[in-house]
C-alpha positions as CSV (number, residue, x, y, z in Angstrom):
1,X,109.9,-11.3,198.5
2,X,109.5,-8.2,200.7
3,X,107.4,-10.3,203.1
4,X,110.2,-12.9,203.5
5,X,112.7,-10.1,204.2
6,X,110.5,-8.6,206.8
7,X,110.0,-12.0,208.5
8,X,113.8,-12.6,208.4
9,X,114.4,-9.2,210.1
10,X,111.8,-10.0,212.7
11,X,113.5,-13.4,213.4
12,X,116.8,-11.6,213.8
13,X,115.3,-9.1,216.2
14,X,113.7,-11.9,218.2
15,X,117.0,-13.7,218.5
16,X,118.8,-10.6,219.8
17,X,116.0,-10.0,222.2
18,X,116.4,-13.5,223.7
19,X,113.1,-14.9,222.4
20,X,113.2,-18.7,222.7
21,X,113.9,-20.8,219.6
22,X,110.5,-22.4,219.5
23,X,108.8,-19.0,219.2
24,X,111.4,-17.7,216.7
25,X,110.8,-20.7,214.4
26,X,107.5,-19.2,213.5
27,X,109.2,-16.0,212.4
28,X,111.5,-17.7,209.9
29,X,110.7,-17.0,206.3
30,X,108.9,-20.0,204.7
31,X,110.7,-21.7,201.9
32,X,114.1,-20.2,202.8
33,X,116.9,-22.6,203.6
34,X,118.8,-21.7,206.8
35,X,122.4,-20.5,206.4
36,X,125.2,-22.2,208.3
37,X,125.3,-19.4,210.8
38,X,121.6,-19.8,211.4
39,X,122.0,-23.5,211.9
40,X,124.9,-22.9,214.4
41,X,122.8,-20.3,216.2
42,X,119.9,-22.8,216.6
43,X,122.3,-25.5,217.8
44,X,123.7,-23.0,220.4
45,X,120.1,-22.3,221.5
46,X,119.3,-26.0,221.8
47,X,122.5,-26.7,223.8
48,X,121.7,-23.7,226.1
49,X,118.2,-25.0,226.6
50,X,119.6,-28.3,227.8
51,X,121.7,-26.7,230.5
52,X,119.3,-27.7,233.3
53,X,117.9,-30.8,231.6
54,X,118.2,-34.3,232.9
55,X,121.6,-35.7,232.0
56,X,120.0,-39.2,231.6
57,X,118.0,-38.0,228.6
58,X,120.2,-35.3,227.0
59,X,123.8,-35.7,225.8
60,X,124.2,-31.9,226.0
61,X,123.0,-31.9,229.6
62,X,125.3,-34.8,230.4
63,X,128.3,-33.0,229.0
64,X,127.5,-29.7,230.7
65,X,127.0,-31.4,234.0
66,X,130.4,-33.0,233.8
67,X,132.2,-29.6,233.7
68,X,134.6,-27.7,231.5
69,X,137.5,-30.1,231.7
70,X,135.4,-33.0,230.3
71,X,133.8,-30.8,227.7
72,X,137.2,-29.6,226.5
73,X,138.5,-33.2,226.5
74,X,135.5,-34.3,224.3
75,X,136.1,-31.3,222.0
76,X,139.8,-32.3,221.7
77,X,139.0,-35.9,220.9
78,X,136.6,-34.9,218.2
79,X,139.1,-32.5,216.7
80,X,141.7,-35.2,216.6
81,X,139.2,-37.6,214.9
82,X,138.5,-34.8,212.4
83,X,142.3,-34.4,211.7
84,X,142.7,-38.2,211.2
85,X,139.9,-38.3,208.6
86,X,141.4,-35.3,206.8
87,X,144.9,-36.8,206.6
88,X,143.4,-40.2,205.5
89,X,141.5,-38.4,202.7
90,X,138.1,-39.7,203.8
91,X,136.0,-36.8,202.8
92,X,132.6,-38.1,204.0
93,X,134.1,-39.0,207.4
94,X,135.7,-35.6,207.5
95,X,132.3,-33.9,207.0
96,X,130.8,-36.0,209.8
97,X,133.6,-35.4,212.2
98,X,133.6,-31.7,211.4
99,X,129.9,-31.6,212.5
100,X,131.0,-33.3,215.7
101,X,133.7,-30.7,216.3
102,X,131.3,-27.9,215.8
103,X,128.7,-29.4,218.2
104,X,131.3,-29.9,220.9
105,X,132.7,-26.4,220.3
106,X,129.3,-25.0,220.8
107,X,128.9,-27.0,224.1
108,X,132.2,-25.5,225.2
109,X,130.9,-22.0,224.3
110,X,127.6,-22.6,226.2
111,X,129.6,-23.8,229.2
112,X,131.8,-20.7,229.1
113,X,129.0,-18.3,228.5
114,X,130.2,-17.4,225.0
115,X,127.4,-16.5,222.6
116,X,127.6,-17.2,218.9
117,X,127.2,-13.4,218.1
118,X,130.5,-12.8,219.9
119,X,132.3,-15.3,217.7
120,X,130.7,-13.9,214.5
121,X,131.7,-10.4,215.6
122,X,135.3,-11.5,216.1
123,X,135.4,-13.1,212.7
124,X,134.0,-9.9,211.2
125,X,136.7,-7.9,212.9
126,X,139.3,-10.1,211.3
127,X,137.8,-10.0,207.8
128,X,140.0,-8.5,205.3
129,X,143.1,-8.6,207.5
130,X,146.0,-10.7,206.2
131,X,146.7,-13.5,208.7
132,X,150.4,-13.2,207.9
133,X,150.4,-9.4,208.6
134,X,148.3,-9.9,211.8
135,X,150.6,-12.6,213.1
136,X,153.7,-10.5,212.3
137,X,152.3,-7.6,214.3
138,X,152.1,-9.6,217.5
139,X,154.8,-9.0,220.1
140,X,157.1,-12.0,220.5
141,X,155.8,-14.7,222.8
142,X,152.1,-13.7,222.5
143,X,149.9,-16.3,220.9
144,X,147.1,-13.9,220.2
145,X,147.1,-10.1,219.5
146,X,145.5,-8.3,222.5
147,X,141.9,-7.4,221.9
148,X,139.9,-4.6,223.6
149,X,137.6,-6.1,226.2
150,X,133.9,-5.2,226.6
151,X,133.8,-6.8,230.0
152,X,133.8,-4.5,233.1
153,X,136.8,-5.2,235.3
154,X,135.9,-4.9,239.0
C-alpha cells in the first residue's frame, strides 16, 4: 500500500515537472484505476502532444491547425448535441456526447494554453461557496466575478 502511494506521489511530481506522458505511465501505481481527473489530464497531454502532428493522421492536430474559431464551433456543436440528448432523456447518448464535449473543451484549452491544473485550481477556489451567494455578490452587468490574475501585465 505504501509503495503504491509513493508511486502515485512520484507520478504527480513528474506531471508537474512536465515529464512526458509516456514516461509518467511507468510511474502510475499498478492495479489502481485512474480517477476522472487523471483521465482528463492524460487526454490534455495527448492533445498537447498532437499540436505539431500531421493533421491528416490526427483529429486533434486537424482541429488545432484550423484555429480557435473552428475549435470553438466544434465545442459548441458538441455541447448542443449533449443538451439534445439530455432533453430527450437518452442517458447512454448523453454519456457519449458528454465525453465528446470534454474532449473538445480540452482541445480548446490546449489551443488557448490553459492547463488542466488551472481549471482544477479554479474549481477548488469555488468549492464550498454557494453559487447563489457568489452570483449575488457580482456587480450588475458582470457575467463573472473578477478574479486575481497570476499573469504579469506588461
